[in-house]
C-alpha positions in Angstrom: 0.2 -0.1 0.0 1.1 3.1 -1.0 1.6 6.2 1.3 -1.5 8.2 -0.3 -3.9 5.0 0.3 -2.7 4.4 3.9 -3.4 8.1 4.9 -6.7 7.8 2.9 -7.5 4.4 4.9 -6.4 6.2 8.2 -8.6 9.4 7.6 -11.8 6.8 6.8 -10.8 5.1 10.2 -10.4 7.9 12.3 -14.1 9.3 11.0 -16.0 6.0 11.8 -14.5 6.8 15.0 -15.6 10.1 15.4 -19.1 10.2 13.5 -19.8 14.1 14.5 -17.0 15.0 12.3 -16.6 15.0 8.6 -13.8 15.4 6.1 -13.8 18.6 4.0 -10.7 18.1 2.1 -7.6 15.7 2.2 -4.3 17.0 0.4 -1.1 14.7 0.0 1.3 16.4 -1.8 4.5 15.3 -3.8 6.5 16.0 -0.6 4.4 14.2 1.9 2.7 16.9 3.1 -0.6 15.8 4.6 -3.5 18.4 4.8 -6.8 17.5 6.2 -9.7 19.8 6.6 -12.3 19.0 8.7 -16.0 19.9 10.0 -18.5 18.7 12.0 -21.9 18.8 13.8 -22.0 21.2 15.3 -18.3 22.4 15.5 -14.8 21.2 15.4 -13.3 21.8 18.7 -9.7 21.8 18.9 -9.2 18.5 20.7 -11.2 16.9 17.9 -8.4 18.5 15.4 -5.6 17.1 17.9 -7.5 13.5 18.7 -7.8 13.4 14.9 -4.4 13.9 14.1 -3.0 11.7 16.9 -5.1 8.9 15.3 -3.2 9.6 11.7 0.2 10.2 13.4 0.6 7.0 15.6 -0.2 4.8 12.8 2.5 6.1 10.1 6.0 5.0 10.7 8.2 7.9 10.6 10.9 6.0 9.7 9.5 4.6 6.4 7.9 8.1 5.7 8.9 11.6 6.5 5.7 13.7 6.3 4.7 16.8 7.7 0.7 16.3 9.0 -1.3 19.3 9.3 -5.4 18.9 10.7 -7.7 21.9 10.7 -11.1 22.8 11.0 -13.4 25.2 7.9 -13.1 28.5 9.2 -16.3 30.5 9.5 -15.4 32.2 5.8 -14.6 29.0 4.3 -16.6 27.8 0.9 -19.5 25.2 1.9 -18.9 22.5 -0.4 -21.1 19.3 1.2 -24.9 19.1 1.9 -23.8 18.3 5.6 -22.0 21.5 6.0 -25.9 23.6 4.4 -27.8 21.4 6.6 -26.0 22.4 9.9 -25.9 26.2 8.4 -29.6 27.0 9.1 -30.6 30.2 10.1 -27.7 32.1 8.8 -27.0 34.5 6.3 -25.3 33.4 3.4 -23.4 35.0 0.4 -23.8 32.9 -2.9 -22.7 32.8 -6.1 -24.8 31.3 -9.0 -22.7 31.3 -13.0 -24.4 34.0 -15.0 -25.5 35.9 -12.1 -24.4 38.5 -9.7 -23.2 37.0 -6.2 -26.4 37.9 -3.5 -26.7 37.7 0.4 -29.7 35.4 2.1 -30.7 33.7 5.0 -30.5 29.8 4.8 -33.5 28.9 5.5 -34.1 25.3 3.9 -31.5 22.8 3.0 -32.2 19.3 1.9 -30.3 16.5 0.1 -31.5 18.1 -3.2 -31.3 22.0 -3.0 -31.1 25.1 -0.5 -34.0 28.0 -0.2 -32.7 31.5 0.7 -34.7 34.3 1.6 -33.7 38.1 2.3 -35.5 41.5 2.1 -35.4 44.0 -1.0 -36.5 46.9 -1.6 -38.6 47.5 -5.2 -40.6 50.3 -6.8 -44.6 50.4 -5.6 -46.8 48.7 -8.0 -48.8 51.4 -8.1 -47.5 55.6 -7.2 -44.0 57.1 -6.2 -41.6 55.2 -3.5 -40.5 52.2 -2.9 -41.4 49.0 -0.6 -39.3 46.1 1.2 -40.8 42.8 0.1 -39.3 39.7 1.1 -38.0 37.2 -2.0 -37.3 33.6 -1.5 -35.0 31.8 -3.9 -34.6 27.6 -4.2 -31.1 26.6 -5.6 -30.4 23.3 -6.7 -26.9 22.2 -5.1 -25.5 21.7 -8.8 -26.5 25.3 -10.2 -24.8 26.9 -6.6 -20.4 27.6 -7.8 -20.1 29.0 -4.6 -21.5 29.6 -1.0 -20.0 30.7 2.5 -21.4 31.9 5.7 -21.2 35.6 6.0 -20.7 37.4 9.7 
């Protein structure tokens, strides 16, 4: 088993023992620098990263592989890449980029396995007369239609 396969196997085993965590990114460079980004329900604590790191590091032989290991959590402003991240962020403000459209912000009010729903308030001209009114807008997007989404603080 080569180094990448061994690390991938160890990551899967560690995730199985910590079901509240899920993998966002696993990157293994040519110089054997391993970068693991995790997220979790409801959050990732420092202790989780340390425990995950130990679960990987203690199973690899440093004499056989000279490697560097970095385990971190997805930051608040990091892009949402998995459906599970959308589910845990219901009720938060998101910035969403859809190809061919201007980026927009809205409150994530719904998320399921196929799509998300965002809601926001917008000023529009009155239907009759002068002036503007505030209206509530809602947009439903399939995950495939989203180019990028992130939580806005």
